[in-house]
Structure formats: structure tokens, C-alpha cells
N, C-alpha and C positions, 0 to 999 in steps of 0.2 A: 194469681194463685189459681188454682183450679186447672182448667185446660186452656189457659191463655197462651197467646203467641207473643213472643218477644221479638221485636224487630229492631235490629241494630243497623244504623246507617253510619257510614264512614265516608267522609269526603276524600276522594282519591285524587283530587285535582293537583294538590301539591306533590303527591307521589308521582303522578304522570309527568309533571313538569321536571322533576328531578331525573326521571328515567330519560326524558328527551334530552336534557342537558348532558347526561352521561353518554348517550348515543352520539350526540353532536361532537362531544369532546373526543370520543374514540375515532370518529370519522376524520376530524382535524388531525389528530395524532397519526393516523394511518396515512393521510395525505402528505404530511411532513416526512414520515418514515420512507414512503415510496418516492418522494421528490428528491431525496438525497442522491447525488450522482455516484457516490462510492458505495461499495457493497457493505451491507450491515445484516448480520444475522444474530439471533439469540440462540445460545447453545446450552444444553443441560449437562450434568456431570458425565453422562455416557457419550458425550459429543454429538448428540442428536439435535438437529435444528428444530427449534420450537417456534421461531418467527424469522421471516426473511423479507428484505425489501426487493423491489423489482429490479433494481440496478445490479443485484448480485447475479442474476441470470445472464445479463449482458457481460458482466465482468468475467465470469467463468466460462462463458461460451456454451452454456447448456442449461437445462432445467434444474432448478434447485427446489426441492420439495420438503415440506414439513416431515420430520421423522427421519430424514436422510442423515447419514453421518457427515459431519462438516468436512472432514479431510477427504472423503470420497467425492463430495460435491465440488470441491475445489481442485480435484485432480492431484492430490498430494500423496496418493497411494492407498494401501489397505490398512494402515495403522496411523495413529497420531504421530506427527513429526517429533523428532528428538528435541527440537527447540520450540515446541508448541506453546504459544502464548496463552491459549485457553487453559491447558493443563497447569501452566505456571500460575495463572490467576486463581484457579480452583485451589491449588496447593497453598499459595501465599495470601490470598485475599486481596492482592494488590494488582493494579494495572500492569500489563506486560506488553512488550512490543518486539517484533523481529522483522527483518527484511529477508525475503525468501525469493529465490528464483524458481519458477514453476513452468512446466511445459504448457504451451498453448494447445487447446483442444483442436483436433481437426474439425473443420467446419466453422471455426471461429472467424470473425470478420478480419481479425488481425493476421497478417501474413508472417509475422515473426515466429521463430521456433520456440522461444521462451519469453516470459514476461517477468518483470520484477515487481513483487508485491510487498507493500508495507502493511503488516498485519498487527493490529493493536487489539487488546482485549481489556475489558473493564468489568468488574464484578457487579452483580445485582444481588443485594443482600436481603434476607428476610428480617423480621422484626428483632430477632435475637442476634443479628449481625453475622449470620452464617451466609456463605456464598451459595446461592441456590441455582443461579444461572449466570452466564457470562455473555456480554455483548461483544461480538467480534466485528471489528471495523477493518475493512480491507480496501486499500487504495492502490491502484495500479500506478507505480512510479517509474515504469519502464522508460518513458520519454525523458524524465528528469535525470535518471541514471545514465541514459545514453548521451544526453547533452553534456553531463559532467565528464563522461569518459572522452567525448570528442574534444571538450575544452582542455582536458589534461593532455591529450595527444597533440593538440595545437601548441600548447605551452612547451611541451618537450621538443617539438619541431623548431620552435622559435629559439629555444636554448641551443639546440644543435646548430642552427644557422649562425647564431652569435659566436659559438665556439669555432666554427669553420672560418668565420671572418677574422677572428683573432689569430688562428693558426696561419691563415693566408698572409696576414699582416706580418707575423713573426718570420715567415719564410721569405716574404718580399724584402724585408729590411736587409738581410745578408746578401740577397741576390742583387739588390741595388748597389751595395758596397762592392761586390765582386764586379758588377758591370762597370762601376765608376773606376775601379782599379784597372780593369782591362782596357778601358778607354784611355786612361792615363798612360798605361804602358804602351798602348798602340801608338799614341801620339809621341811619346818620349823616345821610343825605339822604332820608329816608323822605317828608318833606313837600315836597320839591322836584320 
């Protein structure tokens, strides 16, 4: 009372330990996020990228920056795709997926003109269950699709070969009969 000074001391050791644990957890999560070899980005309702892993830059063949529109970053044009899984996830609140053919950017390491991407989106919900952001997972499945197409082509060629062998057999049977009849006639009427 009077002109006294009140000194309050607080032990911040526990607070500092918790802050360090949060920082370590964030670093581990970022390392996992960046270590995934497929492209992952988090998108807001305006289709702006709010988080992106390092693999996305390799996947799209160019820099992907925060705040950039996801469809522009992925070279899909100047507007969201008609079958955009991100838009569908924001609309329905459910995961969505699409397979899309997209042009390769010039300067990309891949020499193909286009690539096939499997694009999946998953909602991030707030406490009230509203979709606030969407995780977009993009996997290049060009090699898998190309292999499936080659396998189908090989299967069709094998079927064509089998059909040709059956036709040849069906043609050969009457020819053998004609050849046998001609031989019989040649021996039977050799003097005529």
C-alpha cells in the first residue's frame, strides 16, 4: 500500500518448451510435406495457393508460388477447368478426383507434348464443418497410362494374329481338298 512496487514473476519455462515443441512439429510436418514426391498444394475458395510442396514445381515444370491461381500454376488455362475437383470439393464438401491431360511446359525436363495427371482434392474443414480450404494432390500417371495403352495395343495385335491364323486355316482346308482332288484327277486321267 502506499508507493510500493508489486513484482510478479512467472515461470516461462513450460511456455518455452511448448513453443519449441510446436516449432519442431511444424518443421517435421514441412519435411514430410516436401518429401512427398507427388505435387500437393492447399487452395482457398478463390483457387489461390496457400501452401505448396517442392515436388509441385518439378511436376508442373515451373515455379509455383503462394497466392498464385492453381489452374494457372498447373498450365490449365485462365479459368478453373469444367471438371475441376477443387471446385467440386468446395461445392460438395466431399473428396473429388479427375484424370486430366495437360500440356507440358516448354523447358520441362520431359520431352512429351502432354502429360496425364490424376488430380484429387480433399476438404479441410473448420470447427463448424465448413470447407475453408482444399488439399489438391496431383500425381503424374503418364507412364502408367502409356503402359496401359501399349498393353491394349499389344492385346489387339495378338487378337489380330489369332484371327489371321484362323482365316489361313479355313482357307487352307478347301485348298488342300482342291489340291487332293486335282492330284486324284491327274493320276486317274493321266492319259486323257
